[in-house]
N, C-alpha and C positions, 0 to 999 in steps of 0.2 A: 621364099629367102629373107626379105625385109622384118619377117615377124620374128626371126631367132635374135634372142639379146644375149650377146658374148658375156658369160659369166665372170665373175671376180675371179682373181688367180687365190685358191685354196689348194697348196700341196705340200707334200712331206719334204722336211729340211734336204732330203737326200736328193730331191729334184732341182735343186737351187739353179743347175745352169742348164736345165730341160730347155725345149720350146714348147709350148703349152697350147697345146690345139684343141678346140672344143669339139666334141660330137654330141654332146648334150648341154644343158643349162639347168640347174638345180640338182634334184636327188629324187628318187622313186620312192626311196623310205624315208619320207617326210614328217615323220610322226615323235623323231627323237625330242624330247621335251627341253634337251639343254643346248640343240644344235642351232646353228646359223640358218641352216637350211630347213628349219622347222616350218611346214605349210607352206614352202615354196611349191611352185608349179614346175613338173618336168616338161623341159622343151627338148624336143628330140631333132637335131640340126637335118636339114636336108645334105645327102650324100654329096649331091654335085654341089652346094655350097661348101663343103669340108673338101672336095677335091680342087674345088678353085683358088681355097688358100693355099693348099700345098702347091697349085702353080705358080701364085703370087710369091712364096717364100722360096719356091724353087728359082725363079726370073730373078729374085731380091738378090740372092746370096751367089748365083753365078754369073749376071750381069751386072746388078747394081740398081736394075730398074723397077721402079714401083708402079701400081696399077692403080690408073682412078679411080675413086670410090672404095678400095679394099680398105678396111678399119685400121687405123693407126697404129693399133696394137701390135697387129701384125710386122709391122719395122720398127718398133719400139725391141721387140722380141727377139728379131731375125739379127737384128746390129748386134747384140750381145752372145748372139747364140753361136758355139762352136761346133753344130753339126753331128754331134754325138747321139744324144738323148731326146725324145719325144716322150711328154707326158701327157694322157689324153683325159681332157675336161668332160665331164665335173664331178659331181659329189659319188656317182657309181656309174662313169661311162661304160660299165661292162654290160649294162641294163639294153645299150644298143642293139638294135635288132641285128642276130648274128650274121646273116649273110650280108648285109651292108656293112657291117663292121669289116667283115673279111675284103670288103671291096675295096675299104677306106687304108685298109693296113698295105695290101696289096700296091695299091696306088704311090701310098707314102714311101713304102720299099723301091717301086720304079723308079722315084724322082731322088731319092736319098739313098742308094743302094748300099752306102757306108755308114749307116747309120749302127752303133752298136746296140743300142736296146732302147723298146718302147715299155710304158708305164702307164698303170690304169687304177682307179679305185674300183673297188669291188665290194659288195657285200654279200653275205653268205647265200642269201637267196640267190643272186647273182651266179653265183659259182654253181650251186646246187642245182641250178636250170640246166646248167649244160653238163655235156658227156664229157670222161676222159678225152675222148678224141677230138672233140671239140677245141677244148683246152689245149690240146698239143696241136691244133691247126692256128691257133694262136702264137704258140713259140714257133712255128715254122715262119713265120713272119715277123718275127723279133717282139713279140709282145711277151718279156719273158720275167715280168714283174708285178705282182697284182699286191695292193695293199687292201688291208680288210681292219674294219676297225671292229674289233672284241667289247670293246669299252669296259665289260666288267665278265667275272667269271661266274657271279650269281646271279644268277635267275630271277630271284625275286627282283634285283637293282634293274635288270635289262626290261623286265616287266613295268616296273614304276616308271622307266623314263623313257617307255615307247618306243622299245629299240625294235620291235619287229620280227627276233629272232630267238633261239634257245641256245645255251653254249652247245646242246647236242648238235642242234644246224651247222653251228661255227666250226665244231671238229670234224663233222665231215666235210664241210668244204675244203679245211686244212687237207685231210686225206686225200680229197679229190686233188687238189693243188699238186699235192706230192705223186701222185700217182701219174700226172701228166708232167712230171718234170720240171715244175715253173719254180719260180722262187716264190716266197710269201714273207711279206711284213706286216707283222700283226700289232695294231695300236691299242693300246689300254689308258684308261682315263684316272686319275689319282683323284680321290675326291666326289666321285658319281654316287657312291652311298650316303655321301653326306655322315656326321657324327654317328648317326644310329647305326649305319650298316658299315662303318669304316672296316674294323677288323674282319668282318666275314667278307666283304668284297676284295679286301687284301688276298686272303688267304684262299678265296675261292678262284679268285684272277690267276694267281700263282699255279694253280691247279689245272686248270683248262688250258692255260699257254704251257704248259709242261706238255700235253696232251695234245695241243696245236704243232707243237715243236717247230716253230717257223726257223729260217736262217736269220730272219731281223725281226728284232720287236723294240717298241717305243712305249714311253710313257709320257703322255700327256698330264696337264693339271686342268681340274675343270673352271672353266672361265664362265662365268656366268652371264649371258647375252641379254642385255635388254629387249624386250618384246617377245621372248621364249617363256614358255610355261614353267620353266625352272626358277626364271627371274622373278614371276608372280610368287610363286612358291618362297622363295627367300625371302622377298618381301612382306609376305604374309605370315612369316613366321614358322610354315610348314615344314620346310628344308632348312635345315642349320648345316652349314658349311662347314667344312673342316679348315682347321687352322692352316697356313705355310707349313708350319713345323707337323702338323699332323699328315699332311700330305708327302711329307719326306717320308714319315713313319712308314705309311702306307707302302711306299717305294721301296723301302727297307725288307719290309715283311715279303714283299713279293718278291726281290731278286734274292731274299734269303731261301726262298720256300722252291724257286724254280729249278727242274733238273731237266735241262735243255742237250741235246748232242750236240750243235755247235751254233750257237746264235749271236750274232752281234747285238747288244741291247744296249739302248741309251735313253736319254732323256733330253737330248737336244733341242727339243723344239721351245719356242718363244714363250709357252704358259707355261714352262716347269721356273720353279724359285731355284733349284740349284740341277748343272749338267752334269751328268755322269756318265761314262761308255767304258763299255770291255766287251769282250769276247766270252762267252759264258758255255761250260763252268770254269774256263780258266781264269778269268779275272775277276772270280766273283768275291774272294777276300779283300783284294784290292778296292773294288766299288763299295762293299759293305764298311768298309776303313773309311772311306772319303764319308758315306751318309754319317757313320757314328761320331766323327770328329763333329760335324754339322748340329747335329742332334745332343751331343755333351754339350756344347758352346751356347746354344738357343740365341746367337748372336746373331738380331735381324740384318744387320752391316753383310753376313755373308750368303745373304739371299738375292737373288733378282729383284730390283724394285718392282711393284704393282706397277707404275707408268711404263716399262720397258715389257712388262707382259705382254702378251699377245695372243691372237687366233692364228 
């Protein structure tokens, strides 16, 4: 138990009010050259340690009692938690062994029967390793939303950044999630192709996202993290990042070329220079008008300052 290191909290904006329960630390897909998790060692938390945290959380929320030796993070999170949602950490907690994951979910629901939903990060590989029936078992236990990073619809970009997956695999994963009647949220990264592949990246991302047809979509903007291979490429002049306004031009291209059934799409993540949100296809014209206004004026004061951007 002492060997497991509790991960830092990286979560989607929509999980702001969730309790963050670690099943893993790090990410199994640790080869993405742009990512904070690059080179991280995946740790699997012992299921008994997971259950011990659930016990401690339950004891605190029902009786206000703290357990000696329990990580203080549990109580910091618990004191602000409304008891409705749980987010399973870390970078792709769906990689956790399925029988143990089910055991943990059952225990969580036993202790907190009024939970509304449980959410998790997943890779396309995680999803495709599971059967549709296994995914349905997750839904029965209120794990109803999966966040997956497409990053780019351009297979060359995915290859260049070490994603370890193809767009065909991502589309297959989305179809499997839909068949299981789970909710899918897909993330893409503006600027991931650099200046050289900016246009191809944006157009291809719109095409693949259209085929995935998720209920939720989110755009992030590339943030070059020191210590990653991407940072080294930028420093060495081998990767030229797009400018803030070029990233917004990519966002405009993506939205303009999306053909989705019913998707809430946003750029609410802190990495973005401009926040837009709306339901596609209904709000497409309004969202494009907002971006066109910013792109026309080219006024840096309309952008989120660099110091306020974050992972």
